[in-house]
VEXLOGU-958612 format. One record per residue: residue number from 1; residue in three letters; chain; x, y, z negated of N, C-alpha, C, O in turn. Coordinates in nm, 3 decimals. Each point is the difference from the previous one (the first is absolute). Example, Ala and Ser with C-alpha at 12.3 -4.5 7.8 and 13.67 -1.06 7.14 Angstrom:
+-----+-----+---+---------+---------+---------+---------+---------+---------+---------+---------+---------+---------+---------+---------+
!   k !   r ! c !     nc1 !     nc2 !     nc3 !    cac1 !    cac2 !    cac3 !     cc1 !     cc2 !     cc3 !     oc1 !     oc2 !     oc3 !
+-----+-----+---+---------+---------+---------+---------+---------+---------+---------+---------+---------+---------+---------+---------+
!   1 ! ALA ! A !   1.319 !  -0.569 !  -0.780 !  -0.089 !   0.119 !   0.000 !   0.090 !   0.120 !   0.000 !   0.104 !  -0.002 !  -0.066 !
!   2 ! SER ! A !  -0.139 !   0.107 !   0.138 !   0.082 !   0.119 !  -0.006 !  -0.077 !   0.109 !  -0.073 !   0.051 !   0.111 !  -0.017 !
+-----+-----+---+---------+---------+---------+---------+---------+---------+---------+---------+---------+---------+---------+---------+
This chain:
+-----+-----+---+---------+---------+---------+---------+---------+---------+---------+---------+---------+---------+---------+---------+
!   k !   r ! c !     nc1 !     nc2 !     nc3 !    cac1 !    cac2 !    cac3 !     cc1 !     cc2 !     cc3 !     oc1 !     oc2 !     oc3 !
+-----+-----+---+---------+---------+---------+---------+---------+---------+---------+---------+---------+---------+---------+---------+
!   1 ! MET ! A !   0.870 !   1.119 !  -1.620 !  -0.110 !   0.041 !  -0.082 !  -0.133 !  -0.031 !   0.067 !  -0.090 !  -0.057 !  -0.061 !
!   2 ! LEU ! A !   0.078 !   0.095 !   0.188 !  -0.126 !  -0.026 !   0.070 !  -0.028 !  -0.150 !   0.009 !  -0.114 !  -0.043 !  -0.012 !
!   3 ! GLY ! A !   0.217 !  -0.034 !   0.034 !  -0.016 !  -0.145 !   0.007 !  -0.049 !  -0.059 !  -0.132 !  -0.084 !  -0.089 !  -0.002 !
!   4 ! ALA ! A !   0.137 !   0.140 !  -0.107 !  -0.042 !  -0.048 !  -0.132 !  -0.145 !   0.035 !  -0.027 !  -0.075 !  -0.082 !  -0.054 !
!   5 ! VAL ! A !   0.034 !   0.203 !   0.091 !  -0.140 !   0.039 !  -0.021 !  -0.090 !  -0.080 !   0.094 !  -0.109 !  -0.040 !  -0.040 !
!   6 ! ALA ! A !   0.153 !   0.017 !   0.163 !  -0.080 !  -0.080 !   0.093 !  -0.018 !  -0.142 !  -0.053 !  -0.109 !  -0.058 !   0.012 !
!   7 ! GLU ! A !   0.214 !   0.002 !  -0.068 !  -0.005 !  -0.138 !  -0.048 !  -0.070 !  -0.015 !  -0.135 !  -0.076 !  -0.095 !  -0.020 !
!   8 ! HIS ! A !   0.102 !   0.188 !  -0.073 !  -0.049 !  -0.015 !  -0.137 !  -0.109 !   0.100 !  -0.038 !  -0.052 !  -0.006 !  -0.112 !
!   9 ! GLY ! A !   0.018 !   0.096 !   0.201 !  -0.102 !   0.100 !  -0.031 !   0.039 !   0.084 !  -0.120 !   0.116 !   0.039 !  -0.014 !
!  10 ! MET ! A !  -0.212 !  -0.012 !  -0.071 !   0.027 !   0.083 !  -0.118 !   0.089 !  -0.071 !  -0.101 !   0.046 !   0.062 !  -0.095 !
!  11 ! GLY ! A !  -0.020 !  -0.189 !   0.115 !   0.091 !  -0.074 !  -0.087 !   0.146 !   0.015 !   0.039 !   0.087 !  -0.058 !  -0.065 !
!  12 ! ALA ! A !  -0.060 !   0.134 !   0.170 !   0.138 !   0.018 !   0.046 !   0.089 !   0.059 !  -0.108 !   0.117 !  -0.037 !  -0.012 !
!  13 ! TRP ! A !  -0.171 !   0.129 !  -0.065 !   0.078 !   0.062 !  -0.107 !   0.054 !  -0.106 !  -0.095 !   0.119 !   0.001 !  -0.033 !
!  14 ! GLY ! A !  -0.203 !  -0.090 !  -0.011 !   0.042 !  -0.105 !  -0.093 !   0.109 !  -0.088 !   0.058 !   0.095 !  -0.037 !  -0.069 !
!  15 ! VAL ! A !  -0.109 !   0.002 !   0.195 !   0.100 !  -0.084 !   0.067 !   0.133 !   0.075 !   0.008 !   0.105 !  -0.054 !  -0.036 !
!  16 ! LEU ! A !  -0.110 !   0.177 !   0.084 !   0.123 !   0.078 !   0.017 !   0.063 !   0.039 !  -0.133 !   0.123 !  -0.002 !  -0.014 !
!  17 ! ALA ! A !  -0.205 !   0.038 !  -0.083 !   0.053 !   0.040 !  -0.131 !   0.063 !  -0.118 !  -0.073 !   0.081 !   0.018 !  -0.090 !
!  18 ! GLY ! A !  -0.119 !  -0.139 !   0.129 !   0.064 !  -0.118 !  -0.056 !   0.141 !  -0.021 !   0.054 !   0.081 !  -0.071 !  -0.060 !
!  19 ! ARG ! A !  -0.052 !   0.134 !   0.173 !   0.132 !  -0.016 !   0.064 !   0.087 !   0.124 !  -0.010 !   0.123 !  -0.009 !   0.003 !
!  20 ! PHE ! A !  -0.187 !   0.127 !  -0.014 !   0.073 !   0.127 !  -0.001 !  -0.051 !   0.088 !  -0.114 !  -0.114 !  -0.017 !  -0.045 !
!  21 ! PRO ! A !   0.197 !   0.110 !  -0.003 !  -0.047 !   0.094 !  -0.103 !  -0.120 !   0.081 !   0.052 !  -0.008 !   0.032 !   0.119 !
!  22 ! GLY ! A !  -0.083 !   0.002 !  -0.209 !  -0.120 !   0.074 !   0.037 !   0.028 !   0.129 !   0.074 !  -0.070 !   0.033 !   0.096 !
!  23 ! LYS ! A !   0.172 !   0.040 !  -0.139 !   0.028 !   0.128 !   0.067 !   0.049 !  -0.020 !   0.143 !  -0.017 !   0.089 !   0.083 !
!  24 ! VAL ! A !   0.078 !  -0.203 !  -0.054 !   0.042 !  -0.031 !   0.136 !  -0.123 !  -0.028 !   0.087 !  -0.007 !   0.041 !   0.116 !
!  25 ! VAL ! A !  -0.089 !  -0.112 !  -0.172 !  -0.123 !  -0.031 !   0.072 !  -0.077 !   0.129 !   0.030 !  -0.050 !   0.019 !   0.111 !
!  26 ! VAL ! A !   0.040 !   0.069 !  -0.209 !  -0.068 !   0.128 !   0.020 !   0.072 !   0.082 !   0.106 !  -0.064 !   0.061 !   0.086 !
!  27 ! ALA ! A !   0.195 !  -0.061 !  -0.090 !   0.078 !   0.075 !   0.099 !  -0.023 !  -0.054 !   0.141 !   0.005 !   0.075 !   0.097 !
!  28 ! ALA ! A !  -0.031 !  -0.203 !  -0.084 !  -0.029 !  -0.059 !   0.131 !  -0.144 !   0.028 !   0.043 !  -0.027 !   0.012 !   0.120 !
!  29 ! LEU ! A !  -0.063 !  -0.001 !  -0.215 !  -0.140 !   0.028 !   0.031 !  -0.021 !   0.142 !   0.051 !  -0.074 !   0.021 !   0.097 !
!  30 ! ARG ! A !   0.137 !   0.074 !  -0.158 !  -0.027 !   0.142 !   0.028 !   0.018 !   0.040 !   0.146 !  -0.087 !   0.069 !   0.054 !
!  31 ! PRO ! A !   0.195 !  -0.110 !   0.013 !   0.011 !   0.039 !   0.142 !  -0.112 !  -0.057 !   0.087 !  -0.045 !   0.064 !   0.095 !
!  32 ! GLU ! A !   0.001 !  -0.185 !  -0.128 !  -0.108 !  -0.060 !   0.078 !  -0.132 !   0.072 !  -0.025 !  -0.083 !   0.011 !   0.091 !
!  33 ! ILE ! A !   0.063 !   0.037 !  -0.211 !  -0.120 !   0.078 !  -0.032 !   0.007 !   0.134 !   0.073 !  -0.099 !   0.046 !   0.057 !
!  34 ! GLU ! A !   0.217 !   0.017 !  -0.057 !   0.017 !   0.128 !   0.069 !  -0.019 !  -0.015 !   0.151 !  -0.049 !   0.092 !   0.066 !
!  35 ! ARG ! A !   0.088 !  -0.206 !  -0.011 !  -0.018 !  -0.026 !   0.144 !  -0.142 !  -0.047 !   0.031 !  -0.033 !  -0.029 !   0.115 !
!  36 ! ARG ! A !  -0.048 !   0.021 !  -0.218 !  -0.140 !  -0.041 !   0.011 !  -0.018 !  -0.142 !   0.049 !  -0.097 !  -0.032 !   0.068 !
!  37 ! ARG ! A !   0.194 !  -0.053 !  -0.101 !  -0.013 !  -0.142 !   0.032 !  -0.063 !  -0.077 !  -0.116 !  -0.057 !  -0.107 !   0.018 !
!  38 ! LEU ! A !   0.067 !   0.165 !  -0.138 !  -0.062 !  -0.056 !  -0.120 !  -0.084 !   0.109 !  -0.065 !   0.031 !   0.119 !   0.010 !
!  39 ! GLU ! A !  -0.137 !  -0.161 !  -0.077 !  -0.080 !   0.089 !  -0.083 !  -0.021 !  -0.069 !  -0.134 !   0.020 !  -0.121 !  -0.013 !
!  40 ! PHE ! A !  -0.058 !   0.198 !  -0.085 !  -0.035 !  -0.055 !  -0.130 !  -0.111 !   0.084 !  -0.060 !  -0.021 !   0.114 !   0.039 !
!  41 ! GLY ! A !  -0.049 !  -0.172 !  -0.133 !  -0.108 !   0.070 !  -0.067 !   0.051 !   0.068 !  -0.125 !   0.067 !   0.103 !   0.007 !
!  42 ! VAL ! A !  -0.098 !  -0.160 !  -0.119 !   0.036 !   0.057 !  -0.129 !   0.145 !  -0.026 !  -0.036 !   0.064 !   0.084 !  -0.063 !
!  43 ! ALA ! A !  -0.012 !  -0.199 !   0.100 !   0.134 !  -0.039 !  -0.042 !   0.090 !  -0.024 !   0.121 !  -0.033 !  -0.077 !   0.090 !
!  44 ! GLU ! A !   0.147 !   0.144 !  -0.090 !   0.095 !  -0.010 !   0.110 !   0.049 !  -0.144 !   0.021 !   0.037 !  -0.037 !   0.111 !
!  45 ! HIS ! A !  -0.038 !  -0.042 !  -0.217 !   0.052 !  -0.137 !   0.012 !  -0.103 !  -0.099 !   0.053 !   0.025 !  -0.121 !   0.000 !
!  46 ! LEU ! A !  -0.140 !   0.169 !   0.046 !  -0.102 !  -0.087 !   0.059 !  -0.034 !   0.049 !   0.142 !  -0.113 !   0.042 !   0.026 !
!  47 ! PRO ! A !   0.210 !  -0.047 !   0.064 !  -0.025 !   0.054 !   0.134 !  -0.070 !  -0.099 !   0.093 !  -0.006 !  -0.120 !  -0.026 !
!  48 ! TRP ! A !  -0.045 !   0.174 !   0.135 !  -0.052 !  -0.081 !   0.108 !   0.046 !   0.061 !   0.131 !   0.036 !   0.117 !   0.006 !
!  49 ! LEU ! A !  -0.037 !  -0.198 !   0.099 !   0.043 !   0.046 !   0.131 !  -0.106 !   0.088 !   0.065 !  -0.120 !  -0.027 !  -0.012 !
!  50 ! THR ! A !   0.164 !   0.130 !   0.080 !  -0.089 !   0.081 !   0.083 !   0.001 !  -0.059 !   0.141 !   0.073 !  -0.095 !   0.028 !
!  51 ! ASP ! A !  -0.154 !   0.150 !   0.060 !   0.003 !  -0.046 !   0.140 !   0.139 !   0.020 !   0.058 !   0.049 !  -0.085 !   0.074 !
!  52 ! ARG ! A !   0.013 !   0.197 !  -0.107 !   0.136 !   0.029 !   0.048 !   0.098 !  -0.105 !  -0.053 !   0.091 !  -0.041 !   0.072 !
!  53 ! GLY ! A !  -0.108 !  -0.002 !  -0.196 !   0.088 !  -0.100 !  -0.060 !  -0.018 !  -0.139 !   0.060 !   0.093 !  -0.079 !   0.001 !
!  54 ! ARG ! A !  -0.213 !   0.050 !   0.048 !  -0.028 !  -0.130 !   0.061 !   0.056 !  -0.009 !   0.142 !   0.026 !  -0.109 !   0.049 !
!  55 ! SER ! A !  -0.008 !   0.223 !   0.017 !   0.044 !  -0.004 !   0.140 !   0.151 !   0.002 !   0.015 !   0.051 !  -0.004 !   0.112 !
+-----+-----+---+---------+---------+---------+---------+---------+---------+---------+---------+---------+---------+---------+---------+
């Protein structure tokens, strides 16, 4: 997940959802958000890396 966001930025959702069901992508996003490696603004499917996620 972190690699996809690093490579595709906020477009990672579109790339991953093209390969996996949306609920699988969301399930993969949530632990990274809880670990504070990803953050999002208004929409969970538009995440970006935090400093912790970059390291």
